[in-house]
C-alpha positions as CSV (number, residue, x, y, z in Angstrom):
1,X,-83.3,172.2,-48.6
2,X,-84.0,175.9,-48.1
3,X,-85.1,175.2,-44.5
4,X,-82.0,173.1,-43.9
5,X,-79.7,175.7,-45.4
6,X,-81.2,178.5,-43.2
7,X,-81.0,176.3,-40.1
8,X,-77.3,175.6,-40.7
9,X,-76.6,179.3,-40.4
10,X,-77.9,179.2,-36.8
11,X,-77.5,176.9,-33.8
12,X,-77.0,173.2,-34.5
13,X,-77.9,171.6,-31.2
14,X,-76.3,168.2,-30.4
15,X,-78.6,166.1,-28.2
16,X,-77.5,163.9,-25.3
17,X,-78.4,160.3,-25.2
18,X,-80.2,159.7,-21.9
19,X,-79.7,156.5,-19.9
20,X,-81.7,155.0,-17.1
21,X,-80.4,153.8,-13.8
22,X,-79.3,150.5,-15.3
23,X,-77.3,152.2,-18.0
24,X,-79.7,151.4,-20.8
25,X,-80.9,154.1,-23.3
26,X,-84.0,156.0,-22.1
27,X,-85.3,157.8,-25.1
28,X,-88.4,159.1,-23.3
29,X,-86.1,161.3,-21.2
30,X,-85.2,163.3,-24.3
31,X,-88.6,164.9,-24.7
32,X,-88.2,167.8,-22.3
33,X,-84.7,168.7,-23.6
34,X,-86.1,168.8,-27.2
35,X,-89.1,170.9,-26.2
36,X,-86.9,173.4,-24.3
37,X,-84.5,173.7,-27.2
38,X,-87.2,174.1,-29.8
39,X,-89.0,176.6,-27.6
40,X,-85.8,178.7,-27.2
41,X,-85.4,178.9,-30.9
42,X,-82.6,176.4,-31.6
43,X,-82.5,176.1,-35.4
44,X,-81.5,172.5,-35.9
45,X,-81.1,169.4,-33.7
46,X,-78.8,166.4,-34.2
47,X,-79.1,162.9,-32.8
48,X,-76.1,160.5,-32.7
49,X,-73.5,163.3,-32.6
50,X,-70.5,163.2,-30.3
51,X,-72.5,164.8,-27.4
52,X,-74.9,161.9,-28.0
53,X,-72.1,159.5,-27.1
54,X,-72.3,158.1,-30.6
55,X,-69.1,156.0,-30.2
56,X,-70.5,154.5,-27.0
57,X,-73.7,153.3,-28.5
58,X,-74.5,150.0,-30.3
59,X,-75.9,150.3,-33.7
60,X,-79.3,149.2,-32.4
61,X,-79.2,151.9,-29.8
62,X,-78.2,154.5,-32.4
63,X,-81.2,153.4,-34.6
64,X,-83.5,153.6,-31.6
65,X,-82.3,157.1,-30.7
66,X,-82.8,158.6,-34.2
67,X,-86.3,157.1,-34.2
68,X,-87.1,158.6,-30.8
69,X,-85.6,161.9,-31.6
70,X,-87.7,162.2,-34.8
71,X,-90.8,161.5,-32.7
72,X,-89.9,164.2,-30.1
73,X,-88.9,166.8,-32.7
74,X,-92.0,166.1,-34.8
75,X,-90.9,168.2,-37.7
76,X,-90.6,171.4,-35.7
77,X,-87.0,171.9,-36.8
78,X,-84.7,170.0,-39.1
79,X,-83.4,166.8,-37.5
80,X,-79.9,165.7,-38.5
81,X,-78.8,162.1,-37.9
82,X,-75.2,161.3,-37.2
83,X,-73.8,158.2,-39.0
84,X,-70.4,156.6,-39.1
85,X,-68.0,153.9,-38.0
86,X,-67.5,150.9,-40.3
87,X,-69.0,151.4,-43.8
88,X,-71.7,148.8,-43.4
89,X,-72.8,150.1,-40.0
90,X,-72.8,153.7,-41.4
91,X,-74.9,152.6,-44.4
92,X,-77.3,150.7,-42.2
93,X,-77.7,153.7,-39.9
94,X,-78.1,156.1,-42.9
95,X,-80.9,153.9,-44.2
96,X,-82.6,153.7,-40.8
97,X,-82.3,157.5,-40.3
98,X,-83.9,158.2,-43.7
99,X,-86.8,155.9,-42.8
100,X,-87.1,157.6,-39.4
101,X,-87.6,161.0,-41.1
102,X,-84.3,162.7,-40.7
103,X,-83.8,165.8,-42.8
104,X,-80.1,165.2,-43.4
105,X,-77.1,163.0,-42.4
106,X,-74.0,164.1,-40.6
107,X,-71.1,161.9,-41.5
108,X,-68.6,161.4,-38.7
109,X,-65.0,161.5,-40.0
110,X,-63.7,157.9,-39.7
111,X,-61.3,157.4,-36.8
112,X,-59.7,154.4,-38.6
113,X,-55.9,154.7,-38.5
114,X,-55.6,153.8,-42.1
115,X,-57.7,156.2,-44.2
116,X,-56.9,157.0,-47.8
117,X,-58.2,160.3,-49.2
118,X,-59.9,158.5,-52.1
119,X,-61.2,156.0,-49.7
120,X,-63.0,158.8,-47.8
121,X,-64.6,159.9,-51.0
122,X,-65.9,156.3,-51.6
123,X,-67.1,156.2,-47.9
124,X,-69.1,159.4,-48.2
125,X,-70.5,158.4,-51.6
126,X,-71.7,155.0,-50.3
127,X,-73.4,156.6,-47.3
128,X,-75.1,159.0,-49.6
129,X,-76.6,156.2,-51.6
130,X,-77.7,154.4,-48.5
131,X,-79.4,157.5,-47.2
132,X,-81.9,157.6,-50.0
133,X,-80.9,161.0,-51.3
134,X,-80.8,162.8,-48.0
135,X,-78.5,165.9,-47.9
136,X,-75.1,165.1,-46.5
137,X,-73.1,167.2,-43.9
138,X,-69.5,166.3,-43.4
139,X,-68.2,166.4,-39.8
140,X,-64.5,167.3,-40.1
141,X,-62.3,166.8,-37.0
142,X,-59.0,166.4,-38.7
143,X,-58.0,168.8,-41.4
144,X,-54.6,167.0,-42.0
145,X,-56.3,165.3,-44.9
146,X,-55.6,168.5,-46.8
147,X,-57.6,171.1,-48.7
148,X,-57.7,169.1,-52.0
149,X,-59.3,166.1,-50.2
150,X,-61.8,168.4,-48.4
151,X,-62.7,170.0,-51.7
152,X,-63.2,166.5,-53.3
153,X,-65.4,165.4,-50.4
154,X,-67.5,168.6,-50.8
155,X,-67.9,167.7,-54.5
156,X,-69.6,164.4,-53.7
157,X,-73.2,164.5,-54.9
158,X,-75.5,165.4,-52.0
159,X,-73.0,167.2,-49.8
160,X,-74.5,170.5,-48.7
161,X,-72.5,171.4,-45.6
162,X,-69.4,170.9,-43.4
163,X,-69.1,171.1,-39.7
164,X,-65.5,172.3,-39.2
165,X,-64.2,171.0,-35.8
166,X,-60.5,171.9,-35.9
167,X,-59.1,175.1,-34.3
168,X,-57.6,176.3,-37.6
169,X,-59.6,179.3,-39.0
170,X,-57.2,180.0,-41.8
171,X,-57.3,176.3,-43.1
172,X,-61.1,176.7,-42.9
173,X,-60.9,179.8,-45.1
174,X,-58.7,177.9,-47.6
175,X,-61.1,175.0,-47.7
176,X,-64.1,177.3,-48.2
177,X,-62.3,178.9,-51.2
178,X,-61.6,175.5,-52.8
179,X,-65.0,173.9,-52.3
180,X,-68.2,174.3,-54.3
181,X,-70.0,177.6,-53.5
182,X,-73.3,175.9,-52.5
183,X,-71.7,174.2,-49.4
184,X,-72.6,175.7,-46.0
185,X,-69.8,175.9,-43.5
186,X,-70.6,175.6,-39.8
187,X,-68.3,176.1,-36.8
188,X,-68.0,172.6,-35.2
189,X,-66.3,173.7,-32.0
190,X,-69.3,175.2,-30.2
191,X,-69.9,178.7,-29.0
192,X,-66.3,179.6,-27.9
193,X,-64.9,179.3,-31.4
194,X,-68.0,180.7,-33.2
195,X,-66.7,184.3,-33.5
196,X,-63.4,183.2,-35.0
197,X,-65.0,180.9,-37.6
198,X,-67.7,183.5,-38.4
199,X,-65.0,186.1,-39.0
200,X,-63.6,184.0,-41.9
201,X,-67.0,183.3,-43.4
202,X,-68.5,180.3,-41.7
203,X,-72.1,180.7,-40.4
204,X,-73.7,178.8,-37.5
205,X,-72.2,176.6,-34.8
206,X,-72.7,173.4,-33.1
207,X,-73.7,173.4,-29.4
208,X,-74.0,170.9,-26.5
209,X,-75.0,173.8,-24.3
210,X,-78.5,173.7,-25.8
211,X,-79.3,170.7,-23.6
212,X,-78.8,172.9,-20.6
213,X,-79.2,176.6,-21.6
214,X,-80.5,176.9,-25.1
215,X,-81.5,180.5,-24.7
216,X,-77.8,181.5,-24.3
217,X,-76.8,179.7,-27.5
218,X,-79.6,181.3,-29.5
219,X,-78.6,184.8,-28.1
220,X,-75.0,184.2,-29.2
221,X,-76.1,183.2,-32.7
222,X,-78.3,186.3,-33.0
223,X,-75.4,188.6,-31.9
224,X,-73.1,187.0,-34.5
225,X,-75.7,187.2,-37.3
226,X,-76.1,190.9,-36.4
227,X,-72.4,191.5,-36.6
228,X,-72.2,192.4,-32.9
229,X,-69.0,190.6,-32.0
230,X,-68.6,192.4,-28.7
231,X,-72.0,191.2,-27.5
232,X,-71.3,187.7,-28.7
233,X,-68.0,187.7,-26.8
234,X,-69.7,188.9,-23.7
235,X,-72.4,186.2,-23.9
236,X,-69.7,183.6,-24.5
237,X,-67.7,184.8,-21.5
238,X,-70.8,184.2,-19.3
239,X,-70.9,180.5,-20.2
240,X,-67.1,180.0,-20.4
241,X,-66.9,178.0,-17.1
242,X,-69.3,175.4,-18.5
243,X,-67.1,174.9,-21.5
244,X,-63.9,174.9,-19.5
245,X,-65.2,172.0,-17.3
246,X,-66.2,170.1,-20.4
247,X,-62.8,170.5,-21.9
248,X,-61.0,169.0,-18.9
249,X,-59.5,165.5,-18.8
250,X,-58.5,165.7,-22.5
251,X,-62.1,166.4,-23.4
252,X,-63.4,163.4,-21.5
253,X,-65.5,165.6,-19.3
254,X,-67.4,166.9,-22.3
255,X,-70.6,164.8,-22.1
256,X,-70.3,164.3,-18.3
257,X,-70.4,168.1,-17.9
258,X,-73.7,168.2,-19.8
259,X,-75.3,165.3,-18.0
260,X,-74.1,166.4,-14.6
261,X,-75.7,169.8,-15.3
262,X,-78.9,168.2,-16.3
263,X,-79.0,166.1,-13.2
264,X,-78.4,169.2,-11.0
265,X,-81.3,170.9,-12.8
266,X,-83.6,168.0,-11.9
267,X,-83.5,166.4,-15.4
268,X,-81.9,163.1,-14.8
269,X,-80.3,161.6,-18.0
270,X,-78.0,159.0,-16.3
271,X,-74.3,158.9,-16.5
272,X,-71.8,158.8,-19.3
273,X,-70.4,155.5,-20.5
274,X,-66.6,154.8,-20.4
275,X,-64.2,156.0,-21.5
276,X,-65.8,159.3,-20.5
277,X,-64.8,160.9,-17.2
278,X,-67.8,159.9,-15.2
279,X,-68.7,160.9,-12.6
280,X,-67.3,164.4,-12.4
281,X,-65.0,165.2,-9.5
282,X,-66.4,166.9,-6.4
283,X,-64.4,170.0,-7.4
284,X,-65.8,170.0,-10.9
285,X,-69.4,169.5,-9.6
286,X,-68.9,172.5,-7.3
287,X,-67.9,174.8,-10.1
288,X,-70.7,173.5,-12.2
289,X,-73.3,174.1,-9.4
290,X,-72.0,177.6,-8.9
291,X,-72.3,178.3,-12.7
292,X,-75.9,177.0,-12.8
293,X,-76.9,178.9,-9.6
294,X,-75.3,182.2,-10.8
295,X,-77.4,182.0,-14.0
296,X,-80.6,180.9,-12.4
297,X,-80.7,177.5,-14.1
298,X,-81.3,175.4,-11.0
299,X,-84.9,174.6,-10.1
C-alpha cells in the first residue's frame, strides 16, 4: 500500500493495447513500451485504461492484456488494472486481474445512461469483493453525480484513490474536502491539466504520453513535486502539439495519436479500432512527424 500510495503521487502511465496486422491483440508488442517507461522512471502503469482502448476490447482480450502486462512489468512498478462495463463483466475482470498479480483496480465510471448514486456505491462495492481485497481507484469522468455521491464512493471499503478526469478544479477541491483523508487524488486529464489540479491539492497525473516520450512526463512530475510551476508549464508547452492532435475529432484522435507516433518511431502497435479516428489525416500525421522530429524521438 505504501508503494502504491507513493506511486499515485507520480506519473500513472496508461498503456496502449497493441494489435497485429489482422487487428488482433498482440501483447508481445507491449514489452518495449513497458521497458522504456519503467526505465524512464514512470511510477505506475495501467492496463485496460482508456488509452488501452478498454471499450473496444472483448472481455477475453482485456483479461489477456492484464495477464501480459503483469508479465512485462514483472513487479518493477505497481500495475493497475482497469475494470468496468456491466457488473458481471467488471467482477470477472476484477477477479482475473487479482489472479494476474495487479496491485490495484481502477474502476471505470459506468457510461450507462441510467445510473443511480446508490447504484454506483453497490457497483464499486461488488467489484471490490470480486477483486479479492485489492485496493480500488475510482476513475471519475463525470462529476455531475455530486460531491455527496463522490464522498460516499470514497468511503467504500478498499477505495484508496480517485483519478479526477473532469476540467473542474474547484469541484475537485470540494470533493477532496468531503472525502476521507486517506484517499489519494490524481489528475486524470494528463499533463496539460496537472498544474491546475496540483494547485488545489491533487498529486500525480495520468499519461498516455509515456508510451511515446516517458522522460518528458517524468520531468513534468518532478517539476510539480518540486513546486516549480514555471518549469512544469514550460515542459508541458513543449509537448502541447501532441496533446492537441489527440484532442481533435471530439477526442477520437486520442489513441490514434499515440499509435501513429509509435508507428513513426518504428514501434508498430497496429491501428485503433472504431469508433476511434483511424487513420490520422495526412495533415495530422505531418504535425505529428514534425513534433517527433523536433524532439529527437524518431529513430
